N, CA, C, O and the ligand as a Tripos MOL2 file, in Angstrom:
@<TRIPOS>MOLECULE
protein
  261   259    66     0     0
PROTEIN
NO_CHARGES

@<TRIPOS>ATOM
      1 N          51.5110    6.4010 -288.3100 N.3       1 MET1
      2 CA         50.3960    5.6120 -288.8350 C.3       1 MET1
      3 C          49.0730    6.2090 -288.3770 C.2       1 MET1
      4 O          48.9310    6.6700 -287.2450 O.2       1 MET1
      5 N          48.1310    6.1860 -289.2740 N.am      2 PRO2
      6 CA         46.8370    6.7990 -288.9500 C.3       2 PRO2
      7 C          46.0250    5.9690 -287.9650 C.2       2 PRO2
      8 O          45.4280    4.9500 -288.3130 O.2       2 PRO2
      9 N          46.0260    6.4260 -286.7710 N.am      3 ILE3
     10 CA         45.2040    5.7560 -285.7650 C.3       3 ILE3
     11 C          44.1930    6.7520 -285.2290 C.2       3 ILE3
     12 O          44.5520    7.7850 -284.6620 O.2       3 ILE3
     13 N          42.9540    6.4320 -285.4130 N.am      4 TYR4
     14 CA         41.9050    7.3360 -284.9770 C.3       4 TYR4
     15 C          41.2840    6.8540 -283.6770 C.2       4 TYR4
     16 O          41.1740    5.6590 -283.4030 O.2       4 TYR4
     17 N          40.8960    7.8190 -282.9130 N.am      5 GLU5
     18 CA         40.2790    7.4810 -281.6430 C.3       5 GLU5
     19 C          38.7680    7.5810 -281.7670 C.2       5 GLU5
     20 O          38.2260    8.5540 -282.2910 O.2       5 GLU5
     21 N          38.1290    6.5800 -281.2870 N.am      6 TYR6
     22 CA         36.6680    6.5480 -281.3650 C.3       6 TYR6
     23 C          36.0850    6.4340 -279.9640 C.2       6 TYR6
     24 O          36.7240    5.9620 -279.0240 O.2       6 TYR6
     25 N          34.8850    6.8740 -279.8740 N.am      7 GLN7
     26 CA         34.1610    6.7230 -278.6170 C.3       7 GLN7
     27 C          32.7780    6.1740 -278.8880 C.2       7 GLN7
     28 O          32.0660    6.6250 -279.7840 O.2       7 GLN7
     29 N          32.4260    5.2000 -278.0970 N.am      8 CYS8
     30 CA         31.1290    4.5730 -278.2560 C.3       8 CYS8
     31 C          30.0460    5.4770 -277.6680 C.2       8 CYS8
     32 O          30.1600    5.9820 -276.5510 O.2       8 CYS8
     33 N          29.0090    5.6570 -278.4500 N.am      9 ASN9
     34 CA         27.9090    6.4910 -277.9730 C.3       9 ASN9
     35 C          26.9900    5.7320 -277.0290 C.2       9 ASN9
     36 O          26.1430    6.3100 -276.3470 O.2       9 ASN9
     37 N          27.1820    4.4460 -277.0140 N.am     10 LYS10
     38 CA         26.2770    3.6260 -276.2250 C.3      10 LYS10
     39 C          26.7890    3.4560 -274.7970 C.2      10 LYS10
     40 O          26.0770    3.7080 -273.8250 O.2      10 LYS10
     41 N          28.0560    3.0160 -274.6990 N.am     11 CYS11
     42 CA         28.6040    2.7670 -273.3700 C.3      11 CYS11
     43 C          29.7020    3.7470 -273.0070 C.2      11 CYS11
     44 O          30.1720    3.7730 -271.8700 O.2      11 CYS11
     45 N          30.1130    4.5580 -273.9860 N.am     12 GLY12
     46 CA         31.1160    5.5760 -273.6960 C.3      12 GLY12
     47 C          32.5380    5.0550 -273.7100 C.2      12 GLY12
     48 O          33.4600    5.7320 -273.2530 O.2      12 GLY12
     49 N          32.7150    3.8740 -274.2250 N.am     13 GLN13
     50 CA         34.0420    3.2890 -274.2860 C.3      13 GLN13
     51 C          34.8920    4.0080 -275.3250 C.2      13 GLN13
     52 O          34.4570    4.2370 -276.4540 O.2      13 GLN13
     53 N          36.0960    4.3540 -274.9320 N.am     14 VAL14
     54 CA         37.0140    5.0150 -275.8620 C.3      14 VAL14
     55 C          38.0540    4.0100 -276.3310 C.2      14 VAL14
     56 O          38.6920    3.3250 -275.5320 O.2      14 VAL14
     57 N          38.2050    3.9410 -277.6380 N.am     15 PHE15
     58 CA         39.1710    3.0090 -278.2060 C.3      15 PHE15
     59 C          39.7450    3.6070 -279.4690 C.2      15 PHE15
     60 O          39.1520    4.4940 -280.0830 O.2      15 PHE15
     61 N          40.9030    3.1140 -279.8450 N.am     16 ASP16
     62 CA         41.5220    3.6150 -281.0600 C.3      16 ASP16
     63 C          41.5100    2.5340 -282.1320 C.2      16 ASP16
     64 O          41.6240    1.3390 -281.8580 O.2      16 ASP16
     65 N          41.3660    3.0070 -283.3560 N.am     17 LYS17
     66 CA         41.2260    2.0800 -284.4730 C.3      17 LYS17
     67 C          42.2630    2.4330 -285.5280 C.2      17 LYS17
     68 O          42.4290    3.5940 -285.9030 O.2      17 LYS17
     69 N          42.9420    1.4240 -285.9860 N.am     18 PHE18
     70 CA         43.9280    1.6280 -287.0270 C.3      18 PHE18
     71 C          43.2410    1.6470 -288.3820 C.2      18 PHE18
     72 O          42.5870    0.6830 -288.7830 O.2      18 PHE18
     73 N          43.4020    2.7540 -289.0700 N.am     19 VAL19
     74 CA         42.7520    2.9080 -290.3670 C.3      19 VAL19
     75 C          43.7990    2.9000 -291.4720 C.2      19 VAL19
     76 O          44.7510    3.6800 -291.4500 O.2      19 VAL19
     77 N          43.6130    2.0350 -292.4090 N.am     20 ARG20
     78 CA         44.5750    1.9280 -293.5110 C.3      20 ARG20
     79 C          44.4830    3.1190 -294.4430 C.2      20 ARG20
     80 O          45.4680    3.8140 -294.6960 O.2      20 ARG20
     81 N          43.3070    3.3350 -294.9340 N.am     21 SER21
     82 CA         43.1230    4.4460 -295.8480 C.3      21 SER21
     83 C          42.3530    5.5610 -295.1590 C.2      21 SER21
     84 O          41.3950    5.3380 -294.4190 O.2      21 SER21
     85 N          42.8170    6.7620 -295.4350 N.am     22 MET22
     86 CA         42.1510    7.8930 -294.8050 C.3      22 MET22
     87 C          40.7870    8.1340 -295.4320 C.2      22 MET22
     88 O          39.8400    8.5590 -294.7700 O.2      22 MET22
     89 N          40.7130    7.8500 -296.7260 N.am     23 SER23
     90 CA         39.4530    8.1040 -297.4350 C.3      23 SER23
     91 C          38.4480    6.9910 -297.1830 C.2      23 SER23
     92 O          37.2370    7.1940 -297.2820 O.2      23 SER23
     93 N          38.9540    5.8410 -296.8620 N.am     24 ALA24
     94 CA         38.0610    4.7060 -296.6480 C.3      24 ALA24
     95 C          37.2420    4.9110 -295.3840 C.2      24 ALA24
     96 O          37.7570    5.2120 -294.3070 O.2      24 ALA24
     97 N          35.9810    4.7390 -295.5680 N.am     25 GLN25
     98 CA         35.0610    4.8970 -294.4440 C.3      25 GLN25
     99 C          34.9280    3.5650 -293.7200 C.2      25 GLN25
    100 O          34.0270    2.7690 -293.9840 O.2      25 GLN25
    101 N          35.8300    3.3630 -292.8260 N.am     26 ALA26
    102 CA         35.8240    2.0990 -292.0900 C.3      26 ALA26
    103 C          34.7400    2.1170 -291.0240 C.2      26 ALA26
    104 O          34.5300    3.0990 -290.3110 O.2      26 ALA26
    105 N          34.0870    1.0130 -290.9580 N.am     27 GLU27
    106 CA         33.0360    0.9030 -289.9590 C.3      27 GLU27
    107 C          33.6400    0.3930 -288.6540 C.2      27 GLU27
    108 O          34.2590   -0.6700 -288.5990 O.2      27 GLU27
    109 N          33.4440    1.1560 -287.6540 N.am     28 VAL28
    110 CA         34.0280    0.7940 -286.3710 C.3      28 VAL28
    111 C          32.9870    0.1080 -285.4880 C.2      28 VAL28
    112 O          31.7790    0.3090 -285.6140 O.2      28 VAL28
    113 N          33.5080   -0.6780 -284.6250 N.am     29 GLU29
    114 CA         32.6250   -1.3800 -283.7090 C.3      29 GLU29
    115 C          33.2120   -1.3150 -282.3070 C.2      29 GLU29
    116 O          34.4100   -1.5190 -282.1090 O.2      29 GLU29
    117 N          32.3800   -1.0390 -281.3740 N.am     30 CYS30
    118 CA         32.8280   -0.9310 -279.9990 C.3      30 CYS30
    119 C          33.2840   -2.3000 -279.4870 C.2      30 CYS30
    120 O          32.5430   -3.2800 -279.5610 O.2      30 CYS30
    121 N          34.5020   -2.3520 -278.9740 N.am     31 PRO31
    122 CA         35.0330   -3.6190 -278.4660 C.3      31 PRO31
    123 C          34.3680   -4.0360 -277.1560 C.2      31 PRO31
    124 O          34.5100   -5.1700 -276.6970 O.2      31 PRO31
    125 N          33.6580   -3.1110 -276.5840 N.am     32 GLU32
    126 CA         33.0390   -3.3810 -275.2950 C.3      32 GLU32
    127 C          31.6380   -3.9580 -275.4590 C.2      32 GLU32
    128 O          31.3240   -5.0340 -274.9500 O.2      32 GLU32
    129 N          30.8140   -3.2210 -276.1760 N.am     33 CYS33
    130 CA         29.4230   -3.6590 -276.3240 C.3      33 CYS33
    131 C          29.0860   -4.0020 -277.7800 C.2      33 CYS33
    132 O          27.9460   -4.3330 -278.1070 O.2      33 CYS33
    133 N          30.1100   -3.9160 -278.6520 N.am     34 HIS34
    134 CA         29.9580   -4.2760 -280.0590 C.3      34 HIS34
    135 C          28.8730   -3.4460 -280.7480 C.2      34 HIS34
    136 O          28.1450   -3.9290 -281.6150 O.2      34 HIS34
    137 N          28.7950   -2.2170 -280.3400 N.am     35 SER35
    138 CA         27.8230   -1.3360 -280.9700 C.3      35 SER35
    139 C          28.4730   -0.5880 -282.1250 C.2      35 SER35
    140 O          29.6490   -0.2280 -282.0630 O.2      35 SER35
    141 N          27.7110   -0.3610 -283.1580 N.am     36 LYS36
    142 CA         28.2290    0.3580 -284.3160 C.3      36 LYS36
    143 C          28.0390    1.8630 -284.1600 C.2      36 LYS36
    144 O          28.4610    2.6580 -285.0000 O.2      36 LYS36
    145 N          27.4070    2.2140 -283.0850 N.am     37 ASP37
    146 CA         27.1320    3.6310 -282.8550 C.3      37 ASP37
    147 C          28.3390    4.2800 -282.1850 C.2      37 ASP37
    148 O          28.3630    4.4990 -280.9740 O.2      37 ASP37
    149 N          29.3310    4.5770 -283.0040 N.am     38 CYS38
    150 CA         30.5510    5.1630 -282.4740 C.3      38 CYS38
    151 C          30.8720    6.4350 -283.2490 C.2      38 CYS38
    152 O          30.5140    6.5900 -284.4160 O.2      38 CYS38
    153 N          31.5430    7.3130 -282.5750 N.am     39 ARG39
    154 CA         31.9370    8.5600 -283.2200 C.3      39 ARG39
    155 C          33.4460    8.7220 -283.1180 C.2      39 ARG39
    156 O          34.1040    8.2020 -282.2160 O.2      39 ARG39
    157 N          33.9570    9.4680 -284.0830 N.am     40 LYS40
    158 CA         35.3980    9.6580 -284.1270 C.3      40 LYS40
    159 C          35.7860   10.8780 -283.3120 C.2      40 LYS40
    160 O          35.2220   11.9630 -283.4470 O.2      40 LYS40
    161 N          36.7590   10.6530 -282.4740 N.am     41 ASN41
    162 CA         37.2440   11.7590 -281.6650 C.3      41 ASN41
    163 C          38.3480   12.4920 -282.4100 C.2      41 ASN41
    164 O          39.0410   11.9300 -283.2580 O.2      41 ASN41
    165 N          38.4840   13.7380 -282.0700 N.am     42 MET42
    166 CA         39.5010   14.5500 -282.6960 C.3      42 MET42
    167 C          40.7950   14.4650 -281.8860 C.2      42 MET42
    168 O          40.8750   14.9180 -280.7440 O.2      42 MET42
    169 N          41.7810   13.8800 -282.5100 N.am     43 THR43
    170 CA         43.0680   13.8040 -281.8310 C.3      43 THR43
    171 C          44.0190   14.8250 -282.4350 C.2      43 THR43
    172 O          44.0210   15.0620 -283.6430 O.2      43 THR43
    173 N          44.7960   15.4020 -281.5980 N.am     44 THR44
    174 CA         45.6600   16.4990 -282.0630 C.3      44 THR44
    175 C          47.1330   16.1100 -282.0250 C.2      44 THR44
    176 O          48.0010   16.9630 -282.2070 O.2      44 THR44
    177 N          47.4180   14.8730 -281.7960 N.am     45 PHE45
    178 CA         48.8170   14.4670 -281.7260 C.3      45 PHE45
    179 C          49.3240   14.0550 -283.1050 C.2      45 PHE45
    180 O          48.6810   13.2810 -283.8140 O.2      45 PHE45
    181 N          50.4700   14.5770 -283.4650 N.am     46 GLY46
    182 CA         51.0760   14.1840 -284.7300 C.3      46 GLY46
    183 C          50.6120   15.0040 -285.9050 C.2      46 GLY46
    184 O          51.3920   15.2890 -286.8140 O.2      46 GLY46
    185 N          49.3630   15.3830 -285.8990 N.am     47 THR47
    186 CA         48.8250   16.1150 -287.0450 C.3      47 THR47
    187 C          49.3350   17.5450 -287.0790 C.2      47 THR47
    188 O          49.7670   18.0480 -288.1160 O.2      47 THR47
    189 N          49.2740   18.1640 -285.9570 N.am     48 MET48
    190 CA         49.6810   19.5600 -285.8770 C.3      48 MET48
    191 C          51.2080   19.7070 -285.9370 C.2      48 MET48
    192 O          51.9420   18.9470 -285.3050 O.2      48 MET48
    193 N          51.6610   20.6790 -286.6910 N.am     49 GLY49
    194 CA         53.0870   20.9360 -286.7670 C.3      49 GLY49
    195 C          53.5070   21.9260 -285.6960 C.2      49 GLY49
    196 O          52.6850   22.4690 -284.9580 O.2      49 GLY49
    197 N          54.7820   22.1370 -285.6350 N.am     50 ALA50
    198 CA         55.2840   23.0650 -284.6340 C.3      50 ALA50
    199 C          54.9040   24.4930 -285.0260 C.2      50 ALA50
    200 O          54.9290   24.8570 -286.2020 O.2      50 ALA50
    201 N          54.5690   25.2570 -284.0640 N.am     51 GLY51
    202 CA         54.2080   26.6470 -284.3510 C.3      51 GLY51
    203 C          52.7170   26.8600 -284.2610 C.2      51 GLY51
    204 O          52.2520   27.9220 -283.8480 O.2      51 GLY51
    205 N          51.9760   25.8520 -284.6460 N.am     52 ALA52
    206 CA         50.5280   25.9790 -284.6040 C.3      52 ALA52
    207 C          50.0400   25.8060 -283.1690 C.2      52 ALA52
    208 O          50.1110   24.7290 -282.5780 O.2      52 ALA52
    209 N          49.5540   26.8890 -282.6560 N.am     53 GLY53
    210 CA         49.0710   26.7820 -281.2820 C.3      53 GLY53
    211 C          47.9080   27.7260 -281.0670 C.2      53 GLY53
    212 O          47.9690   28.9090 -281.4010 O.2      53 GLY53
    213 N          46.9060   27.2050 -280.5330 N.am     54 TYR54
    214 CA         45.7430   28.0450 -280.2880 C.3      54 TYR54
    215 C          45.9560   28.8790 -279.0330 C.2      54 TYR54
    216 O          46.6390   28.4660 -278.0960 O.2      54 TYR54
    217 N          45.3740   30.0250 -279.0380 N.am     55 GLY55
    218 CA         45.5040   30.9100 -277.8990 C.3      55 GLY55
    219 C          44.7510   30.3930 -276.6970 C.2      55 GLY55
    220 O          44.2090   29.2880 -276.6980 O.2      55 GLY55
    221 N          44.7340   31.1910 -275.7120 N.am     56 ALA56
    222 CA         44.0420   30.7790 -274.4960 C.3      56 ALA56
    223 C          42.5690   30.5860 -274.7850 C.2      56 ALA56
    224 O          41.8670   31.5200 -275.1740 O.2      56 ALA56
    225 N          42.1230   29.3910 -274.5920 N.am     57 ALA57
    226 CA         40.7300   29.0780 -274.8630 C.3      57 ALA57
    227 C          39.8680   29.4900 -273.6760 C.2      57 ALA57
    228 O          39.7720   28.7900 -272.6680 O.2      57 ALA57
    229 N          39.2690   30.6090 -273.8330 N.am     58 SER58
    230 CA         38.4080   31.0730 -272.7640 C.3      58 SER58
    231 C          37.0400   30.4130 -272.8990 C.2      58 SER58
    232 O          36.5080   30.2660 -273.9990 O.2      58 SER58
    233 N          36.5130   30.0370 -271.8100 N.am     59 SER59
    234 CA         35.2250   29.3610 -271.8230 C.3      59 SER59
    235 C          34.1170   30.3300 -272.2060 C.2      59 SER59
    236 O          33.7750   31.2490 -271.4610 O.2      59 SER59
    237 N          33.5780   30.0980 -273.3720 N.am     60 CYS60
    238 CA         32.5100   30.9650 -273.8390 C.3      60 CYS60
    239 C          31.1710   30.5000 -273.2400 C.2      60 CYS60
    240 O          30.8720   29.3090 -273.1470 O.2      60 CYS60
    241 N          30.4300   31.4590 -272.8620 N.am     61 ALA61
    242 CA         29.1270   31.1270 -272.3130 C.3      61 ALA61
    243 C          28.2130   30.6840 -273.4560 C.2      61 ALA61
    244 O          28.2250   31.2760 -274.5350 O.2      61 ALA61
    245 N          27.4550   29.6810 -273.2190 N.am     62 PRO62
    246 CA         26.5300   29.1750 -274.2420 C.3      62 PRO62
    247 C          25.4640   30.2130 -274.5890 C.2      62 PRO62
    248 O          24.8200   30.8030 -273.7220 O.2      62 PRO62
    249 N          25.3130   30.4060 -275.9010 N.am     63 THR63
    250 CA         24.3360   31.3900 -276.3420 C.3      63 THR63
    251 C          22.9210   30.8780 -276.1320 C.2      63 THR63
    252 O          22.6440   29.6820 -276.2280 O.2      63 THR63
    253 N          22.0840   31.7740 -275.8590 N.am     64 GLY64
    254 CA         20.6890   31.3840 -275.6500 C.3      64 GLY64
    255 C          20.1270   32.0830 -274.4330 C.2      64 GLY64
    256 O          20.8470   32.6970 -273.6470 O.2      64 GLY64
    257 N          18.8840   31.9760 -274.3110 N.am     65 GLY65
    258 CA         18.2840   32.6110 -273.1680 C.3      65 GLY65
    259 C          17.4000   33.6890 -273.6230 C.2      65 GLY65
    260 O          16.7820   34.3680 -272.8030 O.2      65 GLY65
    261 ZN         30.1220    0.4600 -276.4690 Zn       66 ZN66
@<TRIPOS>BOND
     1     1     2 1
     2     2     3 1
     3     3     4 2
     4     3     5 am
     5     5     6 1
     6     6     7 1
     7     7     8 2
     8     7     9 am
     9     9    10 1
    10    10    11 1
    11    11    12 2
    12    11    13 am
    13    13    14 1
    14    14    15 1
    15    15    16 2
    16    15    17 am
    17    17    18 1
    18    18    19 1
    19    19    20 2
    20    19    21 am
    21    21    22 1
    22    22    23 1
    23    23    24 2
    24    23    25 am
    25    25    26 1
    26    26    27 1
    27    27    28 2
    28    27    29 am
    29    29    30 1
    30    30    31 1
    31    31    32 2
    32    31    33 am
    33    33    34 1
    34    34    35 1
    35    35    36 2
    36    35    37 am
    37    37    38 1
    38    38    39 1
    39    39    40 2
    40    39    41 am
    41    41    42 1
    42    42    43 1
    43    43    44 2
    44    43    45 am
    45    45    46 1
    46    46    47 1
    47    47    48 2
    48    47    49 am
    49    49    50 1
    50    50    51 1
    51    51    52 2
    52    51    53 am
    53    53    54 1
    54    54    55 1
    55    55    56 2
    56    55    57 am
    57    57    58 1
    58    58    59 1
    59    59    60 2
    60    59    61 am
    61    61    62 1
    62    62    63 1
    63    63    64 2
    64    63    65 am
    65    65    66 1
    66    66    67 1
    67    67    68 2
    68    67    69 am
    69    69    70 1
    70    70    71 1
    71    71    72 2
    72    71    73 am
    73    73    74 1
    74    74    75 1
    75    75    76 2
    76    75    77 am
    77    77    78 1
    78    78    79 1
    79    79    80 2
    80    79    81 am
    81    81    82 1
    82    82    83 1
    83    83    84 2
    84    83    85 am
    85    85    86 1
    86    86    87 1
    87    87    88 2
    88    87    89 am
    89    89    90 1
    90    90    91 1
    91    91    92 2
    92    91    93 am
    93    93    94 1
    94    94    95 1
    95    95    96 2
    96    95    97 am
    97    97    98 1
    98    98    99 1
    99    99   100 2
   100    99   101 am
   101   101   102 1
   102   102   103 1
   103   103   104 2
   104   103   105 am
   105   105   106 1
   106   106   107 1
   107   107   108 2
   108   107   109 am
   109   109   110 1
   110   110   111 1
   111   111   112 2
   112   111   113 am
   113   113   114 1
   114   114   115 1
   115   115   116 2
   116   115   117 am
   117   117   118 1
   118   118   119 1
   119   119   120 2
   120   119   121 am
   121   121   122 1
   122   122   123 1
   123   123   124 2
   124   123   125 am
   125   125   126 1
   126   126   127 1
   127   127   128 2
   128   127   129 am
   129   129   130 1
   130   130   131 1
   131   131   132 2
   132   131   133 am
   133   133   134 1
   134   134   135 1
   135   135   136 2
   136   135   137 am
   137   137   138 1
   138   138   139 1
   139   139   140 2
   140   139   141 am
   141   141   142 1
   142   142   143 1
   143   143   144 2
   144   143   145 am
   145   145   146 1
   146   146   147 1
   147   147   148 2
   148   147   149 am
   149   149   150 1
   150   150   151 1
   151   151   152 2
   152   151   153 am
   153   153   154 1
   154   154   155 1
   155   155   156 2
   156   155   157 am
   157   157   158 1
   158   158   159 1
   159   159   160 2
   160   159   161 am
   161   161   162 1
   162   162   163 1
   163   163   164 2
   164   163   165 am
   165   165   166 1
   166   166   167 1
   167   167   168 2
   168   167   169 am
   169   169   170 1
   170   170   171 1
   171   171   172 2
   172   171   173 am
   173   173   174 1
   174   174   175 1
   175   175   176 2
   176   175   177 am
   177   177   178 1
   178   178   179 1
   179   179   180 2
   180   179   181 am
   181   181   182 1
   182   182   183 1
   183   183   184 2
   184   183   185 am
   185   185   186 1
   186   186   187 1
   187   187   188 2
   188   187   189 am
   189   189   190 1
   190   190   191 1
   191   191   192 2
   192   191   193 am
   193   193   194 1
   194   194   195 1
   195   195   196 2
   196   195   197 am
   197   197   198 1
   198   198   199 1
   199   199   200 2
   200   199   201 am
   201   201   202 1
   202   202   203 1
   203   203   204 2
   204   203   205 am
   205   205   206 1
   206   206   207 1
   207   207   208 2
   208   207   209 am
   209   209   210 1
   210   210   211 1
   211   211   212 2
   212   211   213 am
   213   213   214 1
   214   214   215 1
   215   215   216 2
   216   215   217 am
   217   217   218 1
   218   218   219 1
   219   219   220 2
   220   219   221 am
   221   221   222 1
   222   222   223 1
   223   223   224 2
   224   223   225 am
   225   225   226 1
   226   226   227 1
   227   227   228 2
   228   227   229 am
   229   229   230 1
   230   230   231 1
   231   231   232 2
   232   231   233 am
   233   233   234 1
   234   234   235 1
   235   235   236 2
   236   235   237 am
   237   237   238 1
   238   238   239 1
   239   239   240 2
   240   239   241 am
   241   241   242 1
   242   242   243 1
   243   243   244 2
   244   243   245 am
   245   245   246 1
   246   246   247 1
   247   247   248 2
   248   247   249 am
   249   249   250 1
   250   250   251 1
   251   251   252 2
   252   251   253 am
   253   253   254 1
   254   254   255 1
   255   255   256 2
   256   255   257 am
   257   257   258 1
   258   258   259 1
   259   259   260 2
@<TRIPOS>SUBSTRUCTURE
     1 MET1         2 RESIDUE 1 A MET
     2 PRO2         6 RESIDUE 1 A PRO
     3 ILE3        10 RESIDUE 1 A ILE
     4 TYR4        14 RESIDUE 1 A TYR
     5 GLU5        18 RESIDUE 1 A GLU
     6 TYR6        22 RESIDUE 1 A TYR
     7 GLN7        26 RESIDUE 1 A GLN
     8 CYS8        30 RESIDUE 1 A CYS
     9 ASN9        34 RESIDUE 1 A ASN
    10 LYS10       38 RESIDUE 1 A LYS
    11 CYS11       42 RESIDUE 1 A CYS
    12 GLY12       46 RESIDUE 1 A GLY
    13 GLN13       50 RESIDUE 1 A GLN
    14 VAL14       54 RESIDUE 1 A VAL
    15 PHE15       58 RESIDUE 1 A PHE
    16 ASP16       62 RESIDUE 1 A ASP
    17 LYS17       66 RESIDUE 1 A LYS
    18 PHE18       70 RESIDUE 1 A PHE
    19 VAL19       74 RESIDUE 1 A VAL
    20 ARG20       78 RESIDUE 1 A ARG
    21 SER21       82 RESIDUE 1 A SER
    22 MET22       86 RESIDUE 1 A MET
    23 SER23       90 RESIDUE 1 A SER
    24 ALA24       94 RESIDUE 1 A ALA
    25 GLN25       98 RESIDUE 1 A GLN
    26 ALA26      102 RESIDUE 1 A ALA
    27 GLU27      106 RESIDUE 1 A GLU
    28 VAL28      110 RESIDUE 1 A VAL
    29 GLU29      114 RESIDUE 1 A GLU
    30 CYS30      118 RESIDUE 1 A CYS
    31 PRO31      122 RESIDUE 1 A PRO
    32 GLU32      126 RESIDUE 1 A GLU
    33 CYS33      130 RESIDUE 1 A CYS
    34 HIS34      134 RESIDUE 1 A HIS
    35 SER35      138 RESIDUE 1 A SER
    36 LYS36      142 RESIDUE 1 A LYS
    37 ASP37      146 RESIDUE 1 A ASP
    38 CYS38      150 RESIDUE 1 A CYS
    39 ARG39      154 RESIDUE 1 A ARG
    40 LYS40      158 RESIDUE 1 A LYS
    41 ASN41      162 RESIDUE 1 A ASN
    42 MET42      166 RESIDUE 1 A MET
    43 THR43      170 RESIDUE 1 A THR
    44 THR44      174 RESIDUE 1 A THR
    45 PHE45      178 RESIDUE 1 A PHE
    46 GLY46      182 RESIDUE 1 A GLY
    47 THR47      186 RESIDUE 1 A THR
    48 MET48      190 RESIDUE 1 A MET
    49 GLY49      194 RESIDUE 1 A GLY
    50 ALA50      198 RESIDUE 1 A ALA
    51 GLY51      202 RESIDUE 1 A GLY
    52 ALA52      206 RESIDUE 1 A ALA
    53 GLY53      210 RESIDUE 1 A GLY
    54 TYR54      214 RESIDUE 1 A TYR
    55 GLY55      218 RESIDUE 1 A GLY
    56 ALA56      222 RESIDUE 1 A ALA
    57 ALA57      226 RESIDUE 1 A ALA
    58 SER58      230 RESIDUE 1 A SER
    59 SER59      234 RESIDUE 1 A SER
    60 CYS60      238 RESIDUE 1 A CYS
    61 ALA61      242 RESIDUE 1 A ALA
    62 PRO62      246 RESIDUE 1 A PRO
    63 THR63      250 RESIDUE 1 A THR
    64 GLY64      254 RESIDUE 1 A GLY
    65 GLY65      258 RESIDUE 1 A GLY
    66 ZN66       261 GROUP 0 **** ****
């Protein structure tokens, strides 16, 4: 079942929301502070199939300077 993880931008609360339709833009609300300012986190469980694996993620230095 499609369960997306959200994080509140206001208080930083992480919660998961059950979404019926993937295309439907459900409005999420923080259960902690009831703020609508939430962002969807990228979850990698269930979506990725076997075989798909990223290589060693080396920490890239931030460009700039
Ligand atoms: Zn919150």
